[in-house]
C-alpha positions as semicolon CSV with decimal commas, in nm:
position;residue;x (nm);y (nm);z (nm)
1;X;15,814;8,426;11,849
2;X;15,666;8,388;11,502
3;X;15,568;8,030;11,584
4;X;15,363;8,138;11,888
5;X;15,190;8,416;11,691
6;X;15,118;8,174;11,411
7;X;14,964;7,921;11,648
8;X;14,758;8,191;11,820
9;X;14,630;8,315;11,484
10;X;14,541;7,962;11,371
11;X;14,375;7,894;11,707
12;X;14,175;8,215;11,683
13;X;14,064;8,134;11,330
14;X;13,963;7,783;11,435
15;X;13,758;7,920;11,726
16;X;13,593;8,173;11,495
17;X;13,508;7,899;11,244
18;X;13,355;7,684;11,517
19;X;13,140;7,970;11,644
20;X;13,039;8,112;11,305
21;X;13,020;7,790;11,105
22;X;12,665;7,692;11,199
23;X;12,538;8,047;11,139
24;X;12,704;8,069;10,799
25;X;12,584;7,721;10,702
26;X;12,225;7,840;10,744
27;X;12,283;8,094;10,467
28;X;12,382;7,821;10,224
29;X;12,069;7,608;10,257
30;X;11,696;7,671;10,248
31;X;11,577;7,843;10,565
32;X;11,310;7,575;10,614
33;X;11,325;7,259;10,405
34;X;10,961;7,176;10,496
35;X;10,835;7,520;10,386
36;X;10,519;7,524;10,174
37;X;10,379;7,834;10,011
38;X;10,030;7,930;10,119
39;X;9,738;8,002;9,893
40;X;9,767;8,330;9,705
41;X;9,469;8,561;9,664
42;X;9,493;8,843;9,412
43;X;9,433;9,189;9,560
44;X;9,178;9,445;9,445
45;X;9,267;9,684;9,163
46;X;9,520;9,956;9,242
47;X;9,381;10,280;9,382
48;X;9,579;10,601;9,348
49;X;9,497;10,708;9,705
50;X;9,663;10,394;9,847
51;X;9,993;10,428;9,660
52;X;10,297;10,484;9,879
53;X;10,613;10,596;9,694
54;X;10,946;10,445;9,794
55;X;11,308;10,516;9,711
56;X;11,510;10,246;9,540
57;X;11,839;10,398;9,655
58;X;11,968;10,453;9,301
59;X;11,901;10,724;9,043
60;X;11,618;10,632;8,808
61;X;11,383;10,823;8,580
62;X;11,109;10,584;8,700
63;X;10,901;10,622;9,014
64;X;10,800;10,323;9,227
65;X;10,500;10,271;9,454
66;X;10,343;10,003;9,671
67;X;9,964;9,985;9,699
68;X;9,912;9,977;10,076
69;X;9,578;9,800;10,029
70;X;9,755;9,501;9,877
71;X;10,020;9,447;10,147
72;X;9,983;9,122;10,340
73;X;10,200;8,887;10,542
74;X;10,106;8,524;10,490
75;X;10,132;8,246;10,746
76;X;10,400;8,112;10,511
77;X;10,616;8,418;10,588
78;X;10,575;8,571;10,242
79;X;10,516;8,945;10,222
80;X;10,284;9,011;9,926
81;X;10,222;9,349;9,768
82;X;10,135;9,531;9,447
83;X;10,427;9,711;9,284
84;X;10,360;10,004;9,051
85;X;10,643;10,134;8,832
86;X;10,585;10,456;8,639
87;X;10,815;10,577;8,364
88;X;10,880;10,946;8,312
89;X;10,687;10,928;7,983
90;X;10,373;10,797;8,155
91;X;10,397;10,422;8,091
92;X;10,297;10,212;8,392
93;X;10,373;9,856;8,496
94;X;10,168;9,692;8,773
95;X;10,260;9,357;8,924
96;X;10,146;9,154;9,224
97;X;10,452;9,006;9,390
98;X;10,585;8,828;9,695
99;X;10,908;8,846;9,892
100;X;11,035;8,562;10,107
101;X;11,256;8,748;10,354
102;X;11,415;8,437;10,505
103;X;11,569;8,334;10,172
104;X;11,602;8,667;9,990
105;X;11,377;8,555;9,708
106;X;11,098;8,719;9,511
107;X;10,817;8,598;9,291
108;X;10,579;8,773;9,050
109;X;10,229;8,625;9,067
110;X;10,034;8,842;8,826
111;X;10,045;9,143;8,599
112;X;9,788;9,420;8,632
113;X;9,586;9,546;8,338
114;X;9,461;9,903;8,285
115;X;9,102;9,787;8,351
116;X;9,201;9,668;8,700
117;X;9,202;9,296;8,621
118;X;9,495;9,064;8,687
119;X;9,659;8,818;8,450
120;X;9,842;8,532;8,624
121;X;10,202;8,483;8,519
122;X;10,247;8,164;8,318
123;X;10,593;8,098;8,457
124;X;10,616;8,220;8,814
125;X;10,902;8,083;9,020
126;X;11,094;8,198;9,325
127;X;11,412;8,379;9,220
128;X;11,696;8,534;9,416
129;X;11,669;8,908;9,460
130;X;11,962;9,076;9,293
131;X;12,068;9,438;9,283
132;X;12,051;9,479;8,905
133;X;11,834;9,755;8,755
134;X;11,532;9,526;8,699
135;X;11,536;9,389;9,054
136;X;11,645;9,708;9,232
137;X;11,290;9,805;9,342
138;X;11,243;9,454;9,485
139;X;11,580;9,464;9,658
140;X;11,494;9,801;9,810
141;X;11,155;9,672;9,927
142;X;11,309;9,359;10,077
143;X;11,607;9,509;10,255
144;X;11,509;9,872;10,314
145;X;11,136;9,846;10,377
146;X;10,938;9,521;10,404
147;X;11,164;9,263;10,566
148;X;11,262;9,278;10,930
149;X;11,613;9,146;10,873
150;X;11,583;8,786;10,756
151;X;11,234;8,761;10,904
152;X;10,903;8,865;10,758
153;X;10,713;9,137;10,940
154;X;10,495;9,010;11,225
155;X;10,173;9,139;11,067
156;X;10,029;9,357;10,793
157;X;10,039;9,657;11,029
158;X;10,405;9,588;11,101
159;X;10,477;9,566;10,725
160;X;10,303;9,902;10,668
161;X;10,499;10,054;10,956
162;X;10,826;9,930;10,801
163;X;10,717;10,069;10,463
164;X;10,655;10,412;10,615
165;X;11,000;10,434;10,773
166;X;11,314;10,423;10,562
167;X;11,567;10,166;10,681
168;X;11,888;10,046;10,525
169;X;12,009;9,691;10,584
170;X;12,111;9,609;10,228
171;X;12,474;9,517;10,158
172;X;12,664;9,827;10,045
173;X;12,806;9,665;9,732
174;X;12,457;9,639;9,581
175;X;12,347;9,996;9,659
């Protein structure tokens, strides 16, 4: 009896591997090996009236906002936005960033100055989005707000719609 159960279990696992293998393999390689990033245009200065607060899903003394006027979805599939982080004491950090939903990566293009100008980052590379404290706002934006699963929103309007409605698709171990 044990031999039949063992064979059935092995057969079931083999069938599962054959069905799921190609899907899982796609997670281990670049979503599109021919992908090229499009040209990046810096947005206008942040305006208080366009700031939309969002919840990072973890307790923090800081508050986080996206400037709705900066949100765009490029033909390259990158969702770009201005992130504003405000500390309880009043300090503010403004960055112009991008999220590549298909690969779960983020990139910081520029840092905002108090006078509204942007300073391009000297070393700006695509990096995996993690759930640590520094990346938590980006992880929340990617998985709870701006990405439509592993796909970028269809348009700017779609991205703003996703931003306005709270969703939760992020793995529970990172929350």
